[in-house]
N, C-alpha and C positions, 0 to 999 in steps of 0.2 A: 644914489641908486634907490629907487622905490622898491620896497619889499612887500610881499603879500603877508597876511597873517600867518599862513603856513610856514613861510620862510622864516619869519621872526620866531616862531615856535620850534624851529629846528627841523622842519619837515622839508628836506632838500631832496629833490628828485635827481636821478642821473641826467635827465634832460636839462635841468637847471645848471648842473655842473658843466655839461657840454656847452651850453649857451654862454656861461661865464668865460670858459676857456677860449671860445671863439671870439667873444667881444674883447677880451684882454689880449688876444693873440699869444697865448701861452700854452705849453704842453701839460703843465702840472700846476695844481693848486695845493694849498696846505690844509689838511684836515686836522682840526684841533678838537681833542676829546678830553673831557674831564668827567670823572665819576662823582656823583653827589654822595651824601652820607648813606643813602640807601643802596648804593652801587649802580644806580642808573647812569648810563652814558649820556652826557650832554655834548652835542657836536656843533661846531661852527666851522666855517671855511674862510680862509685868508688867501688873498692874492699875493704873489711874490712882491716883496718891497722894492720900490724904485730907489734910485741913488739918493734922493733927498731924505727919504725915510731912513735909509741905512745910515746916512751921515748924522742925522739927529739922534737916532737910537744909539749909535756908537759913542757919541758925545756923552749921553746919559750913562752908558755902560762904563765908560772910562772914569766917571765920577762915582762909581759904585752905586748908581741908582738903578739897580737891576729891575725892581718892580716897576718903576716909572718907564724904563726902557721897554719892558714887555707890554705895558699898558699902551704906550705910544704905538708900538708895532701892531698890537691887536686892534686898536681902534682905527688906525689909518689903513690897515690892510683888510679890514672886515668886509666880507661879501654877504654873509647871511648865516643863519643858524639860530641856535637857542640863545636868546637874549640874556639869559642868566649868566652866560660866560662873560658878559660885559658889566653886569650890575649887581650880582648877588655875592657880596662879601668874600668868603673863602673860595667860592667857585671862581669868581672874577679874578681874585689874586692868583690862584693856581693857573688859570688860563693865561694870565699875563706872564707869569714866570715861564710857562711853556712857550709862549709866543716869542720870548726873547731869544730862543734858540733857532729862530727862523733864518738868521743871518749866518751863513756858512763861509768859511774861508778855505781855500785850497792850500795844500802844503807848499811852503815857499822857503827860500833861504836868501839871506843877504850877506854878502861877503866882500872882502876887498881883494883887488887883483893888482 
């Protein structure tokens, strides 16, 4: 997906979000926000992960590779936003840890009958 300079710098418009949702045929996107050391919010947007992304991420997670799991999700679901969320040391690590929470499970129970 080709991004403009504004998108790479984190300047995402409501119109861009609407366009992403329409193109991806989804109702919701994930907004990832990390504050830098000065308290400035750095924002990026992620699409919902597909089955393949979930499977790979869960494999990493089960091996206690939490950071790698989050990096994989962040990088493979990235739509646009402040590029520092992917490249800037502590900011990128924090973004990755937050991205690992994108996979949600419903409450379930397994029993014998």
